[in-house]
N, C-alpha and C positions, 0 to 999 in steps of 0.2 A: 739474177739479172741486175745489171747496173743501170741506174737511172741517169738522166741527163744532168740532174743536179749533182749527183755523186761524181760524174765525169767532170763537170765544171769545177768542183772543189778540188779534185785531183789535179786538173790542169793549173789551177791557181797556185797550188803548192809547189809546182815544178819551177825550176829556174827559167829565166827568159829564153835560154837556149838549152835544148835537151835532145837526146837521140830518140828515135822511134822505139828502140829497144828499152830505154828507160821508161817510156810511157807504157809499153806493153807489160813490162815487169810490174809496174804499179797496178795496172788494171788486173793482171792475173792475181796479185796479192789481194786486191779488193774483192775479187770474185771468190777466192778461197775463203776469205773471212765471212762473206755473205753466206756461202754454203754451210760453213761450220755453224754459224748462228742459227740457220734454219734447222739443221740436224739436231742441234742442242734443244731447240724449242719443242721439237716433236719427241724428245727423249731418246734419240738415236745416239747414245753415248756408251762408253764402257767405263768400268771402274778403274781406279788406279792399280788395283791388283791385277785385273785383266790386262791392262797396259804393260805392266811389268812382265807378265807371262809372255806376251807377244814380243816384247823387246828381247827377252831371253832367247826366243826362237831365232830371231834375226842374227844374234851375235854368237851362235853356236858354230 
């Protein structure tokens, strides 16, 4: 979940004029980073070897 403070910081980093799509893209990225950090904190990660195996499946 994004806080008001994170939203304010994100808005401050945008240029004076921006599209709604630009804002949405940044908010989606911020949300994905937050989720990944939470997943990492609880140990819900995979090893590099497991990642390589998954990637091999994708590109077959």
